C-alpha positions in Angstrom: 77.0 86.1 -11.6 78.5 86.3 -8.0 82.2 86.9 -7.4 83.2 84.6 -4.8 86.8 85.7 -4.7 88.3 82.3 -5.5 91.4 82.1 -7.5 91.6 78.8 -9.3 95.0 77.9 -10.9 94.9 75.3 -13.5 97.4 72.6 -13.0 100.1 72.8 -15.9 101.5 69.3 -16.6 105.3 69.5 -17.4 106.3 68.9 -21.0 108.1 65.8 -22.2 111.3 67.9 -22.6 111.1 69.2 -19.1 110.2 65.8 -17.6 113.4 64.3 -19.2 115.4 67.2 -18.0 114.2 66.6 -14.6 114.7 63.0 -14.7 118.4 63.5 -16.0 119.1 65.8 -13.2 117.5 64.3 -10.2 117.0 60.6 -11.5 113.5 58.8 -11.1 113.6 58.2 -7.2 111.9 60.1 -4.5 114.4 62.9 -3.0 113.0 62.4 0.6 112.7 58.4 0.8 114.5 57.0 -2.1 111.6 55.0 -3.5 111.3 54.4 -7.2 108.5 55.8 -9.4 108.6 59.5 -8.0 105.9 62.0 -9.5 107.0 65.7 -10.0 106.1 67.8 -7.1 105.9 71.6 -7.2 108.1 73.0 -4.4 105.7 76.0 -3.8 102.6 73.9 -4.4 101.7 76.5 -7.4 100.6 73.9 -9.8 100.5 76.6 -12.5 104.3 77.3 -12.0 105.6 74.3 -13.8 109.2 75.1 -14.4 112.4 73.3 -13.6 113.3 75.3 -10.6 110.0 74.6 -8.9 109.8 70.8 -9.6 111.3 67.9 -7.7 110.7 64.2 -7.7 108.7 62.7 -4.8 106.9 59.4 -4.5 103.1 59.6 -4.0 103.4 59.0 -0.1 105.9 61.8 0.5 103.9 64.0 -1.7 100.8 63.0 0.1 102.4 63.8 3.4 103.5 67.2 2.3 99.9 68.1 0.9 98.3 66.9 4.1 100.7 69.3 6.1 99.0 72.4 4.4 96.6 72.6 7.3 98.2 71.0 10.3 101.8 71.7 11.4 104.6 69.7 10.1 105.2 66.4 12.2 106.8 63.0 11.9 109.0 62.1 9.0 108.1 65.0 6.8 109.5 67.7 9.3 112.1 70.1 8.2 114.5 68.6 10.7 114.2 65.2 8.9 114.4 66.9 5.4 117.6 68.6 6.6 119.0 65.2 7.8 118.1 63.7 4.4 119.9 66.6 2.6 123.0 66.1 4.6 122.7 62.3 4.2 122.4 62.8 0.2 125.4 65.4 0.2 127.7 62.9 2.1 126.9 60.3 -0.3 127.6 62.2 -3.3 124.0 62.7 -4.4 124.3 66.7 -4.7 121.3 67.1 -6.9 119.0 65.2 -4.4 120.6 67.1 -1.7 119.7 70.5 -3.4 116.1 69.2 -3.9 115.7 68.5 0.0 117.3 71.9 0.6 114.6 73.6 -1.8 111.8 71.7 0.0 113.1 72.4 3.3 113.6 76.2 2.6 110.1 76.5 1.3 108.5 74.7 4.2 110.7 76.6 6.8 109.7 79.9 5.1 105.9 79.4 4.6 104.9 76.9 7.3 107.3 77.4 10.2 107.6 81.2 9.4 111.4 80.9 10.2 113.1 82.8 7.4 116.6 82.3 9.0 116.3 78.4 8.7 115.0 78.9 5.1 118.2 80.9 4.3 120.3 78.2 5.8 118.6 75.4 3.6 119.1 77.5 0.6 122.9 77.9 1.3 123.1 74.3 1.7 121.5 73.8 -1.5 123.9 76.2 -3.2 126.7 74.2 -1.7 125.1 71.2 -3.2 124.9 72.8 -6.6 128.5 74.0 -6.5 129.5 70.2 -6.7 127.6 69.9 -10.2 128.1 73.2 -11.5 124.5 74.1 -12.1 125.0 77.9 -12.4 121.4 78.4 -13.6 120.0 77.0 -10.5 122.4 79.0 -8.3 121.0 82.1 -9.9 117.6 81.0 -8.9 118.6 80.4 -5.5 120.4 83.6 -5.2 117.4 85.5 -6.2 115.4 83.8 -3.6 118.2 84.5 -1.0 118.0 88.2 -1.9 114.1 88.2 -1.4 114.5 86.5 2.1 117.2 88.7 3.2 115.3 91.8 2.0 112.3 90.7 4.0 114.0 89.7 7.2 114.9 93.1 8.8 115.3 91.9 12.2 117.9 89.2 11.5 121.0 89.5 13.9 123.6 91.5 12.3 126.4 88.9 12.7 124.0 86.1 11.4 123.2 88.5 8.5 126.9 89.2 7.6 128.0 85.5 8.0 125.6 84.2 5.4 125.9 87.2 3.1 129.6 86.4 3.1 129.1 82.7 2.6 126.7 83.2 -0.1 129.2 85.7 -1.8 132.0 83.2 -1.8 129.9 80.3 -3.1 128.9 82.7 -6.1 132.3 83.8 -6.6 133.6 80.1 -6.4 131.2 79.6 -9.4 133.0 82.0 -11.5 130.2 84.8 -11.2 131.8 87.8 -9.3 129.2 90.2 -10.8 126.6 88.0 -9.0 128.8 87.7 -5.8 129.3 91.5 -5.4 126.0 92.7 -3.9 126.2 89.8 -1.4 129.8 90.6 -0.4 129.0 94.4 -0.3 126.0 93.7 2.1 128.4 91.6 4.4 130.9 94.0 4.6 128.3 96.7 5.4 126.7 94.4 7.9 130.1 93.6 9.6 130.7 97.4 10.0 
């Protein structure tokens, strides 16, 4: 047997319980275009990582656009600029869960396809702000973990930018009633300011 060095990840379908939780949280429409009959899309495109934090509802057309963008650069209606506008629109219309979903998609695309970690951080902070409106502390913890990873792997970030965003994250976490989760961000912000 020859070893081709190919890793195959088996698609793991969400359980009925997980599908129902996602439907109850996001609804049944595509978070990008508001069409009905959305399918669950893996944000990080790892179809084996079928967990609540990695799934959002997208219609087949939007899902296909994101899938097609794996090879070519983002363009048209699926750009991170368009996703950011949709997140803002959802937020302003009180659709905080959908705003969060757009922010997660935008963050992942910014980080992995555009190689823009600062923009990925901005998306995640917007997502935390949306989650604040619905009190989803479990998802805030997941976002905080992603933010920590991004800050640790972005050493050349402007100090003032870094301090400002660390302080914002700390404030949101503190507002969620989780001062222990907020402490490392506030401490890092104070260190960055000095």
